[in-house]
ZAMARGU-4260 file (C-alpha; in steps of 0.2 Angstrom, whole numbers, plus 5000, padded with zeros to 4 digits):
<rodrens>
0) 5892/4178/5213 | 5904/4164/5212 | 5913/4164/5195 | 5924/4150/5190 | 5933/4151/5173
5) 5943/4137/5166 | 5960/4138/5157 | 5953/4137/5140 | 5955/4152/5129 | 5944/4158/5115
10) 5950/4157/5097 | 5952/4173/5087 | 5936/4169/5077 | 5926/4166/5094 | 5933/4182/5101
15) 5928/4191/5085 | 5910/4184/5086 | 5907/4190/5103 | 5916/4207/5101 | 5905/4210/5085
20) 5890/4210/5097 | 5897/4218/5112 | 5910/4229/5106 | 5929/4227/5111 | 5932/4224/5129
25) 5937/4239/5139 | 5948/4231/5152 | 5957/4215/5157 | 5942/4211/5168 | 5932/4208/5152
30) 5946/4199/5142 | 5957/4213/5136 | 5976/4214/5138 | 5980/4219/5156 | 5985/4237/5160
35) 5992/4245/5175 | 5975/4254/5177 | 5966/4237/5179 | 5977/4233/5194 | 5970/4248/5204
40) 5951/4245/5201 | 5939/4233/5193 | 5927/4240/5179 | 5911/4232/5173 | 5902/4226/5188
45) 5884/4231/5189 | 5885/4239/5171 | 5890/4222/5164 | 5877/4212/5174 | 5864/4224/5167
50) 5868/4217/5150 | 5863/4199/5155 | 5850/4199/5142 | 5863/4199/5129 | 5868/4181/5134
55) 5856/4173/5121 | 5862/4184/5107 | 5880/4180/5112 | 5877/4162/5111 | 5869/4164/5094
60) 5884/4174/5088 | 5896/4160/5093 | 5885/4146/5086 | 5882/4156/5070 | 5900/4159/5067
65) 5908/4143/5073 | 5894/4130/5073 | 5896/4126/5091 | 5901/4134/5108 | 5917/4129/5116
70) 5922/4131/5134 | 5934/4145/5130 | 5921/4154/5120 | 5908/4152/5133 | 5921/4158/5146
75) 5925/4174/5136 | 5906/4178/5134 | 5904/4176/5153 | 5918/4187/5157 | 5911/4201/5145
80) 5894/4199/5154 | 5899/4195/5171 | 5889/4179/5171 | 5894/4163/5181 | 5900/4150/5168
85) 5889/4137/5176 | 5873/4147/5173 | 5878/4151/5155 | 5882/4133/5152 | 5864/4129/5159
90) 5857/4141/5146 | 5867/4135/5132 | 5862/4117/5134 | 5844/4122/5136 | 5841/4125/5118
95) 5841/4111/5105 | 5849/4122/5091 | 5865/4125/5101 | 5879/4113/5104 | 5893/4113/5117
100) 5902/4099/5109 | 5912/4100/5093 | 5901/4096/5077 | 5902/4100/5059 | 5899/4118/5053
105) 5883/4112/5043 | 5868/4105/5052 | 5854/4098/5043 | 5837/4098/5053 | 5825/4086/5046
110) 5807/4088/5053 | 5800/4072/5060 | 5784/4080/5067 | 5766/4076/5064 | 5763/4084/5046
115) 5780/4079/5040 | 5779/4061/5047 | 5763/4058/5038 | 5771/4065/5022 | 5786/4053/5022
120) 5799/4060/5034 | 5805/4043/5039 | 5809/4039/5020 | 5817/4057/5018 | 5828/4055/5033
125) 5834/4038/5028 | 5837/4043/5010 | 5846/4059/5015 | 5858/4049/5027 | 5862/4037/5013
130) 5866/4050/5000 | 5877/4060/5013 | 5885/4044/5019 | 5882/4050/5037 | 5875/4044/5053
135) 5860/4053/5060 | 5861/4062/5077 | 5844/4059/5085 | 5845/4075/5096 | 5840/4076/5114
140) 5836/4094/5118 | 5852/4096/5127 | 5861/4106/5114 | 5860/4092/5102 | 5875/4083/5110
145) 5870/4065/5110 | 5869/4052/5097 | 5882/4047/5084 | 5893/4059/5075 | 5895/4061/5056
150) 5903/4048/5045 | 5916/4051/5032 | 5914/4056/5014 | 5903/4070/5008 | 5893/4069/5024
155) 5908/4071/5035 | 5905/4090/5035 | 5886/4088/5038 | 5877/4083/5054 | 5859/4077/5052
160) 5847/4079/5066 | 5829/4075/5069 | 5819/4091/5072 | 5802/4095/5079 | 5790/4105/5069
165) 5799/4118/5057 | 5783/4128/5054 | 5783/4122/5036 | 5768/4110/5037 | 5760/4116/5021
170) 5775/4110/5012 | 5779/4094/5021 | 5791/4086/5022 | 5804/4099/5026 | 5822/4102/5030
175) 5832/4117/5036 | 5851/4118/5033 | 5862/4129/5044 | 5880/4132/5039 | 5890/4141/5052
180) 5902/4155/5046 | 5903/4174/5044 | 5889/4176/5039 | 5879/4161/5043 | 5870/4153/5029
185) 5853/4145/5029 | 5843/4135/5016 | 5826/4127/5017 | 5819/4113/5006 | 5801/4110/5007
190) 5793/4099/5001 | 5810/4090/5002 | 5817/4075/4993 | 5834/4067/4998 | 5841/4075/4983
195) 5835/4093/4988 | 5840/4090/5006 | 5857/4085/5001 | 5858/4101/4990 | 5852/4112/5004
200) 5865/4105/5016 | 5880/4104/5005 | 5877/4120/4994 | 5865/4132/5003 | 5869/4146/4991
205) 5863/4136/4976 | 5848/4127/4985 | 5831/4129/4978 | 5824/4146/4982 | 5809/4146/4994
210) 5792/4149/4987 | 5785/4166/4989 | 5775/4168/5005 | 5759/4169/4995 | 5762/4150/4991
215) 5756/4147/5009 | 5740/4157/5006 | 5729/4148/4994 | 5717/4163/4996 | 5730/4176/4991
220) 5722/4190/4982 | 5704/4186/4986 | 5692/4200/4990 | 5686/4201/5008 | 5702/4196/5017
225) 5707/4206/5032 | 5722/4199/5039 | 5729/4191/5024 | 5724/4204/5011 | 5742/4211/5008
230) 5751/4194/5008 | 5755/4190/4990 | 5749/4207/4984 | 5763/4219/4991 | 5781/4218/4990
235) 5786/4213/5008 | 5802/4222/5007 | 5795/4239/5001 | 5789/4251/5014 | 5781/4262/5001
240) 5771/4248/4994 | 5765/4244/5011 | 5759/4262/5013 | 5751/4262/4996 | 5740/4248/5002
245) 5734/4256/5018 | 5749/4254/5029 | 5751/4266/5044 | 5733/4272/5042 | 5730/4263/5059
250) 5745/4271/5068 | 5739/4289/5062 | 5722/4285/5069 | 5729/4279/5085 | 5738/4295/5088
255) 5722/4304/5085 | 5713/4293/5098 | 5726/4294/5111 | 5732/4279/5122 | 5716/4278/5131
260) 5706/4279/5115 | 5716/4265/5107 | 5713/4253/5122 | 5694/4257/5122 | 5693/4253/5104
265) 5702/4236/5106 | 5691/4232/5121 | 5675/4236/5112 | 5680/4226/5097 | 5680/4210/5108
270) 5698/4205/5102 | 5705/4190/5112 | 5722/4182/5111 | 5724/4171/5096 | 5738/4160/5104
275) 5725/4148/5112 | 5722/4156/5129 | 5709/4168/5122 | 5712/4181/5136 | 5703/4198/5131
280) 5717/4209/5124 | 5710/4226/5129 | 5709/4220/5147 | 5727/4215/5147 | 5732/4232/5139
285) 5722/4242/5151 | 5729/4233/5166 | 5747/4236/5160 | 5744/4254/5156 | 5737/4258/5173
290) 5753/4251/5182 | 5762/4265/5190 | 5779/4255/5190 | 5789/4261/5175 | 5795/4257/5162
295) 5782/4246/5153 | 5787/4233/5140 | 5779/4225/5125 | 5784/4208/5120 | 5778/4200/5103
300) 5778/4181/5105 | 5783/4175/5087 | 5790/4158/5094 | 5775/4148/5087 | 5782/4130/5090
305) 5766/4121/5091 | 5766/4107/5078 | 5755/4112/5064 | 5756/4130/5067 | 5763/4142/5054
310) 5751/4157/5052 | 5763/4169/5061 | 5777/4164/5049 | 5766/4168/5035 | 5762/4185/5041
315) 5780/4190/5045 | 5786/4184/5028 | 5772/4191/5018 | 5767/4207/5027 | 5781/4211/5040
320) 5777/4230/5041 | 5760/4226/5047 | 5768/4218/5063 | 5780/4233/5065 | 5765/4245/5064
325) 5754/4234/5076 | 5768/4234/5089 | 5770/4252/5088 | 5752/4255/5091 | 5752/4243/5106
330) 5768/4251/5113 | 5759/4268/5112 | 5743/4262/5120 | 5752/4254/5135 | 5765/4267/5137
335) 5780/4256/5132 | 5795/4264/5123 | 5803/4247/5119 | 5796/4232/5111 | 5804/4215/5110
340) 5800/4203/5095 | 5805/4185/5100 | 5805/4175/5084 | 5809/4156/5081 | 5826/4152/5077
345) 5819/4140/5064 | 5812/4155/5054 | 5827/4162/5045 | 5817/4170/5031 | 5804/4178/5043
350) 5819/4185/5053 | 5827/4193/5038 | 5810/4200/5032 | 5806/4207/5050 | 5824/4214/5052
355) 5823/4223/5036 | 5806/4230/5040 | 5812/4237/5057 | 5827/4245/5049 | 5817/4253/5035
360) 5804/4259/5048 | 5818/4266/5059 | 5826/4275/5044 | 5810/4283/5038 | 5804/4289/5055
365) 5791/4276/5059 | 5802/4270/5073 | 5814/4279/5084 | 5814/4294/5096 | 5800/4304/5088
370) 5788/4292/5078 | 5779/4302/5064 | 5784/4318/5073 | 5771/4314/5087 | 5784/4315/5101
375) 5782/4297/5105 | 5798/4286/5106 | 5797/4268/5102 | 5809/4255/5095 | 5809/4236/5092
380) 5823/4224/5097 | 5823/4207/5088 | 5828/4192/5099 | 5830/4174/5091 | 5824/4159/5100
385) 5835/4143/5098 | 5824/4128/5098 | 5813/4127/5114 | 5794/4124/5113 | 5792/4130/5131
390) 5797/4147/5126 | 5780/4150/5119 | 5774/4151/5137 | 5775/4170/5141 | 5785/4169/5157
395) 5797/4156/5150 | 5799/4168/5135 | 5803/4182/5148 | 5817/4172/5156 | 5824/4167/5139
400) 5825/4186/5134 | 5833/4190/5151 | 5847/4177/5148 | 5841/4163/5159 | 5834/4146/5155
405) 5818/4147/5147 | 5808/4140/5162 | 5790/4146/5167 | 5788/4156/5182 | 5774/4154/5195
410) 5760/4166/5195 | 5755/4177/5203 | 5763/4190/5200 | 5756/4191/5183 | 5765/4199/5168
415) 5754/4215/5168 | 5762/4218/5186 | 5779/4210/5185 | 5784/4203/5168 | 5800/4206/5158
420) 5814/4213/5169 | 5801/4213/5183 | 5791/4227/5175 | 5773/4228/5169 | 5773/4219/5152
425) 5760/4215/5138 | 5764/4199/5128 | 5754/4195/5113 | 5757/4184/5098 | 5759/4190/5080
430) 5741/4186/5074 | 5733/4195/5089 | 5743/4211/5086 | 5740/4212/5068 | 5721/4211/5072
435) 5723/4228/5080 | 5726/4236/5063 | 5708/4233/5056 | 5701/4237/5072 | 5707/4255/5071
440) 5704/4257/5052 | 5686/4250/5052 | 5681/4254/5069 | 5677/4243/5084 | 5658/4240/5080
445) 5662/4235/5062 | 5676/4223/5068 | 5665/4216/5081 | 5651/4212/5068 | 5663/4199/5061
450) 5662/4182/5068 | 5651/4178/5084 | 5646/4188/5099 | 5660/4179/5110 | 5673/4176/5096
455) 5674/4192/5086 | 5684/4196/5070 | 5693/4185/5058 | 5703/4170/5062 | 5718/4162/5054
460) 5718/4143/5052 | 5734/4132/5048 | 5728/4117/5038 | 5739/4103/5034 | 5739/4084/5032
465) 5728/4074/5020 | 5721/4089/5011 | 5723/4095/4993 | 5726/4113/4997 | 5736/4115/5013
470) 5740/4132/5019 | 5735/4147/5030 | 5717/4151/5028 | 5707/4166/5034 | 5688/4164/5039
475) 5677/4173/5051 | 5674/4165/5068 | 5659/4154/5067 | 5663/4145/5051 | 5661/4126/5054
480) 5675/4113/5053 | 5666/4105/5038 | 5666/4122/5028 | 5685/4124/5031 | 5688/4106/5025
485) 5677/4109/5010 | 5687/4124/5006 | 5704/4115/5007 | 5698/4099/4999 | 5700/4084/5011
490) 5709/4070/5002 | 5702/4052/5003 | 5691/4046/5018 | 5697/4055/5034 | 5701/4045/5049
495) 5703/4059/5061 | 5705/4078/5063 | 5717/4086/5075 | 5712/4103/5082 | 5725/4114/5091
500) 5740/4104/5087 | 5749/4092/5099 | 5742/4101/5114 | 5724/4100/5106 | 5712/4086/5103
505) 5706/4074/5090 | 5688/4074/5083 | 5679/4062/5072 | 5675/4065/5053 | 5657/4065/5058
510) 5659/4080/5069 | 5661/4092/5055 | 5647/4103/5061 | 5658/4110/5076 | 5659/4129/5074
515) 5676/4135/5074 | 5675/4147/5089 | 5683/4147/5106 | 5666/4143/5114 | 5660/4131/5100
520) 5675/4120/5102 | 5674/4121/5121 | 5656/4115/5120 | 5661/4101/5109 | 5674/4095/5121
525) 5689/4100/5112 | 5699/4116/5109 | 5703/4128/5095 | 5720/4132/5101 | 5730/4143/5090
530) 5720/4137/5074 | 5729/4121/5069 | 5718/4109/5059 | 5727/4093/5053 | 5717/4080/5044
535) 5723/4062/5043 | 5716/4049/5032 | 5716/4030/5034 | 5733/4028/5028 | 5740/4036/5044
540) 5744/4024/5058 | 5736/4033/5073 | 5745/4024/5087 | 5762/4029/5079 | 5755/4047/5078
545) 5751/4047/5096 | 5768/4040/5101 | 5776/4055/5091 | 5765/4067/5101 | 5771/4059/5117
550) 5789/4059/5111 | 5787/4078/5107 | 5781/4082/5125 | 5795/4072/5133 | 5808/4081/5123
555) 5801/4098/5125 | 5797/4097/5144 | 5809/4109/5153 | 5810/4098/5168 | 5806/4111/5181
560) 5791/4103/5189 | 5790/4084/5193 | 5772/4081/5186 | 5778/4086/5169 | 5796/4080/5170
565) 5791/4062/5175 | 5773/4062/5168 | 5779/4065/5150 | 5791/4050/5151 | 5778/4038/5159
570) 5766/4043/5145 | 5778/4039/5131 | 5783/4023/5140 | 5765/4017/5141 | 5762/4021/5123
575) 5777/4012/5117 | 5771/3996/5126 | 5754/3998/5119 | 5761/4000/5101 | 5773/3985/5103
580) 5760/3975/5113 | 5773/3970/5125 | 5773/3970/5144 | 5757/3975/5153 | 5741/3974/5143
585) 5734/3988/5134 | 5719/3990/5147 | 5731/3992/5161 | 5742/4005/5152 | 5727/4015/5147
590) 5722/4016/5165 | 5740/4021/5169 | 5739/4034/5155 | 5723/4042/5163 | 5731/4043/5180
595) 5747/4051/5174 | 5737/4063/5163 | 5726/4069/5177 | 5742/4072/5188 | 5750/4082/5174
600) 5734/4092/5171 | 5731/4096/5189 | 5749/4099/5195 | 5760/4105/5181 | 5766/4123/5182
605) 5762/4128/5165 | 5752/4124/5150 | 5764/4111/5142 | 5761/4098/5156 | 5743/4103/5158
610) 5740/4099/5140 | 5752/4085/5136 | 5738/4072/5139 | 5725/4080/5129 | 5728/4073/5111
615) 5731/4055/5118 | 5715/4056/5129 | 5704/4062/5115 | 5711/4049/5103 | 5706/4035/5116
620) 5689/4042/5120 | 5683/4049/5104 | 5692/4039/5091 | 5694/4022/5100 | 5712/4022/5095
625) 5717/4006/5105 | 5700/3997/5104
</rodrens>
């Protein structure tokens, strides 16, 4: 290991931010004052390197306290963890929410993704910049370090940055303000106006309070709900209220069934992953539980960064104890004693709710060394992402937790054999795990009776765009697209419907009979994905929308493999030419798009590159976008 530290020194605040996470340094090798003992032996070594996974929390600690990560601060963190500074720099610049160059303490993230674009994000951005008297930083995904700095005046202390989807699509357009300090302060405004955006940026403590989680669930309080039945009904901060509404009944039944019995119930229920891959959950759990290598790990993927997706946010904000209970059951079934919850950095309220739920569960004996007196030890660690869509891919997420750049790994080996820290690992998203609770309380046969034979149970759909009642909806698998749109109230004459988000595909308004199941959408030549349904009327310029999708994938490509790194750029360039009608004709550019799309689909390492062409292809072939 080759360590090269510069001469820059951390400030007192930077040192305090790191020490608050790691504790005070024990020797001069870690940055403490030199003593005679340090001249005789070096301390740290392997023990310090085993804490490499604290690199991301350490970067968050610095960015939260100071607003950016200086060379001296990064060097001090590297000394504490025995991480080469070059590697730590590579990690820090991988995430869009970090900066390694000076910037104001307040950063205002203005969402410019699909739902917000159609709701007037461009006007919001221009009005906010004008009111603040500042220049916008376009952001590049490299720590937000390119673009123009802030101007003078009121906006001199605020940096405005374009942001990919903030997961607030039901309240578009949206902004997120983050003010560094001790403690860091955040404020959300959605739907935002230039005035409320400025208020969020300049006075986060007095910014308008976020609506209750139930505001994102138009069905809140209705009879017959399964996954959303507690959202808007229980106090999300109260463990007693959660238990009064059936909480921890499923965990008690899990202890009665035993680990093998829990896995059998999950398998018999037909539950498949709700993140888009639709892999059978019971098979994944069984494969991991059977591995002789120990310890086993559980990872909850709450990094839902797909544009248009916000269902996991709604569950975490409105029913956080359900996720804590579900993770405990999963850990018990697979023999894991530690679970990692990796949550989007753009979800401050969900993070607060989940952290409070974990602390309360631990204090009351629902987490810890002896869960409910059953002799089973399980605890949950919360890790925050920092703005990287690719970390939704399971192996990229593992690398991120371990303190490396969030780049996907080649498979095999698969995570059930060698996942997090090289150990057998189960990775599920929030919605998948929360489905385990009704499986255990109602029984596998009753659960499997919901939906269809191949897609069992209820499904959450994130509906936004040109609709009267956007939000998270729960329907049994098998409901049609038309039934869902009738429920939400389509506004005006629809031009197109996007299923599955940016990685999904468009369908026509005359295809509303498509059943919303994994097999039904597959037969229709599209995808259900994570449950995104975005409706667009004739006022939305489709070519500009496709260009925004191409820009999104160019920005979010990790650059590890050539087909995706080059292909996403070529795709965007071709769409720019088509929109501007300059250079080569549209026909030749569409031919190029098809060639590039096939190369990305066939040769990319992970799903980002493999799906980056899907929406554009479907718009050309099904909608005649450039006819």
